[in-house]
N, C-alpha and C positions, 0 to 999 in steps of 0.2 A: 530602516530595515525594509528591503524590497524583495518581493516574491513575484515570480512570473509563472503563470499556469498555461501550458501549451495544450490547447484543446478546450474550447468553451462549451462543451456538451454538458450533460447533466452532472457528471462527476466533477469536472473542472469548475463549473459555475457554483456547485455546492461548496467546494473547497474554498473558492473566493468569498462566498457568502459567510462561511464560518470564520475565516480569517478577518473579515471586516467586522462582523458582529461582535467578535471577542477582542477586536483591536490587537491582534497578534502581530500584524505588520503595519508599517506606516503607509506603504504603497503596494498595491496588488495590480499586476498587469495580466489581463486575459487576452490570449491570442488565438485566432482560429483562421483557417483557410477560407471559410465561407464569408462572403462579403456582408459586412454589417452585423454579423452574428455576435461576435465578442463585444462590439460596441454596444449593442442592444442589451446584452446581459449585464455589462458593467453599469450602464445607465440605470437599469432597473434596480440593481443592488444599491447604487448610490441614492436613488430616490426613496429608499427605505431608511436612510440615515437619520432623518428627523424622527421617525417613529421609534427606531431602535436606540438611537443615541450613540453613534460612533463617529470617529474622526478619520478612520482609515480611508485613503483615496483609492478607489478602484477604477482602473482605466481599461479600455478595450481597443484592440487593433486587429486589422485584417492582414495577417501574414507579414507584418513589418517588425522584424526581429530587433531593429534599432530601439524600439520602445522597451525592450526587455533589458537594455544595457545596465550593467552593474547590479544584477540581481544577486542576492545572497543565496537564495534557494530557487531552484526551478523544478516545478512539478510537471511531469510529462504524463498526460492522459490521452494523448493523440492515438488514434487507431480506430479500426472498425470494432463495434461492440459485439458481444456474443448474443446470438439469437437462440430461440428455443431449439433444443436438440443438438446444438453446436458445442463442441468442447473448446476449451481455451487454446488447446494445441493447434486446432484448425486455423487459428488466426495468424499463425506465425509468419508465413511468407509475406503477407501484406504489411503486417504491423512492424516487422523488422525494417523494411524499406522506409516506412513512414518515420520511425524513430531515428533512423540513420540521418535523415534530412533534418529532423528537429535538433538532434544533438550538435551536428555541425554548425547549424545556424545559431543555436543558443550559445555555444561556447565561444563563438567568434566575438560575442558582445559581453559575455559574462564568464570569463575563463576561470574564475575562482569560485563559481557556484557549486553548491551541493545539489546533486540530482536525486529526486525522488521519483521512482518509476511506478506508474499505476497501470500501464498498458499490459494487456494479456497476450500470450501466456506469460505471466509476470516473471517467473524465475528465469526463463530463457531470454526474455526481452531485457531484463536487468543485466544478464550476462553479456548479451550483445552490446548493450549500451556501454558497459564497462570496457569491452574490447575496442569498440568504435571510438570512444572518447579519449582513451589513453590517460584517463584521470587516475589518481591514487584510489585504491580500492575502497577506502573509507568514505569517499565522496559520491558513491553510486549505491543507492539503497532501494530495494523493492518493498512496497508497502504491504503486500498481501497478507502476511501473518498477523499483523495488527488487526486487520479486518476479520480474519478467521477467528482470532481470539475473542474479538468483540461478539461475534456470532455465537461462539462457544459459551460466553458468559450469558448471553440472552437466553439460550436454550436451557442452561443450568438454572437461571432465575425462573424461567417459565415452569420448569418441572418441579422446583423446590419451593416456589413462592418466597424466595429470599430476595432482598433488594439487589438489583444488578450492580449498583454503585459500590456495594460492599463485598463483591465477589472478586476473587483473583483466579484467573484461568489462563492457560497458554496453549497455543497450537504451534507446533514446529513442522518442518518438512516442506514439501512443495505446496504452492497455492493452486491446488487442483482437487477435484472431487475424490480422486483415488490416492492422492499423494500426501494430503495433509494428515497430520498426526496430533489430534487433541490429546492432552495429557491429564487424565483424571487425577493421577497421583500428585500433581502440582496444582490442583484446584482446591481453593480454600474459601471459607467464609469466616472472616474476622480471625484468621489464623487457624481455624479448625478445619480438618479434612472434610471434603464434600461427602465422603463416605458416611459421615455422622448424620447426614441429612437425606441421603438418597440411597436406595437399594442398588445392588450391582446391575440389576435389570434396567432400572431407571437411568443409571449412568451410561449403560451401553446404548440405550435409546437416544440419549442426548448426544453421544459421540456420533451416532449414525446421522442424526438430524443436522449436526454441525457440518459434517463432510459433504452433504448435499445442499447446504444452506444457500449457496450462490445459485445452483441450478433450480432450487425451489422458487427463488425470487424471479429468476429469468422466466420460468414457466408462468408465474402469476402476472408479471409485468409485460412480458413480450420482449423484453430487452434486459440488459444488465442493470443491477441496482445502482443507486447513486447517492442516497443520503449518507449511509454508513461509509462507503468508500471515500466520499468527499470529506466527511468529518475526520476519518482516519488519517487522510493525507494532511489535513490541517493540523491535527494533533502532532504529527511528526515534524511539520514545519515549526510549530511552537517550540518543541524540544530542541531543535537546531538553533533557531534565531535567539532564543533566550538561554541557551547553554544549560538546559535543565538536568542533564545527566540522567534522563529517564531510562528505565529498563523496558525496552520495547522489542517484541518479537518481529523480526523483519528479514527480508531476503538479502544476504550479503555473500561475498566471495569467501569460501573456505580454503585455507591453505594449511591443512594439517589438523585443524579443529574437527572434533567428532570423527577422527580418522578419515577425513574426506579432503580431497584436493581438486582444485580447478573446476568448481561448480558453485553456482549461486543457489542457495537454498535457505529456508527460513530457520533462524535460531534466535534466541534472546540476545540483544545487544544493548549496551549503554550508548545512548544517543545524546550528542551535545553539539557545540558550535562547529566541530570538525567533521560532522557526519557521524558515522558509527565509530566509537572510540575503543570499545572492548567487546569481545564475544564471550558470553557466559556459557560454559560447558556444563550442562545438566548431568546429573547422575541417573542415567537411563537404565531401565531393566533390560534384560537380554531380549525380551519381546519387542520393546520399544526401539532398541538398537537395530533389530532386524527390519522393523518397519521403516526406520530412517534410511537404512541402506537401500531398501527397495524403492523408496521415494527418490533418493539420489540417482539410482539407476534409471528410473523412469524419466527424470529430468535430463539426464545425459542423452537419452534416446531422442528427446525433442531437440536438444541443443545441436545434435548432429544434422538437423534440418536447416540450421541457420545458413542463409545464402551468402556466405562470404568465406 
């Protein structure tokens, strides 16, 4: 099982590290345009094998896509990161061009790969990747909602003092500060509604914190986060490589689901060896449906800026 990660920055390297430490793949290739960067990251990860105890082989390469040949999954993290005060949407022009080159080069050597897109603005870049690649829609997936849902669980856990590993929570909609939609009605602790543990005011506070979760980290770190995004991408890779049929919120192309067409947006999907295999349509309230429509409209506005 082989995974290639295009972009050996913080997110890509963290993804490779998790894949290696958990022995999710047999081989991981890190690729970057900066001379020696991917090779150094790969070497550093491999030199932790003795201490951690893993057998996954991690390799690095400077822009040699031949090294990615026959990858089962390709994770695309390439692109300029978000800086403080910058929205994900401002990244679009540069990052679409970068991803276009990445996809063309990647598919030349791995035509059967499933693509996981991490580059922002995620919903729009995933849509562009789908159109540019001409791949079946199930083989191009945006990671963002899994990350947003993880952040939702974190804030729920922090507010309630309940263990994060035993919470269920989901975020749908766009991967943006104003377009994501945390769903408290689908938030559970061991099957019990989160409303049994938090007041409505506390839930509202958690929702607000979740929606600016990425911006909060960007402000603190001076750049985009990487541990949770990298781990989230690795989690999706695991579900695909090992055909786990996990229910994961992620950005996919809708063609009638949720009364929406021709837009990539976050919804819960069953993920397995073929990429996303089934979209789960949640029973949303009227208010949630309206928020979803607004999220889709906002994504369409950004999609209109795609330079092709």
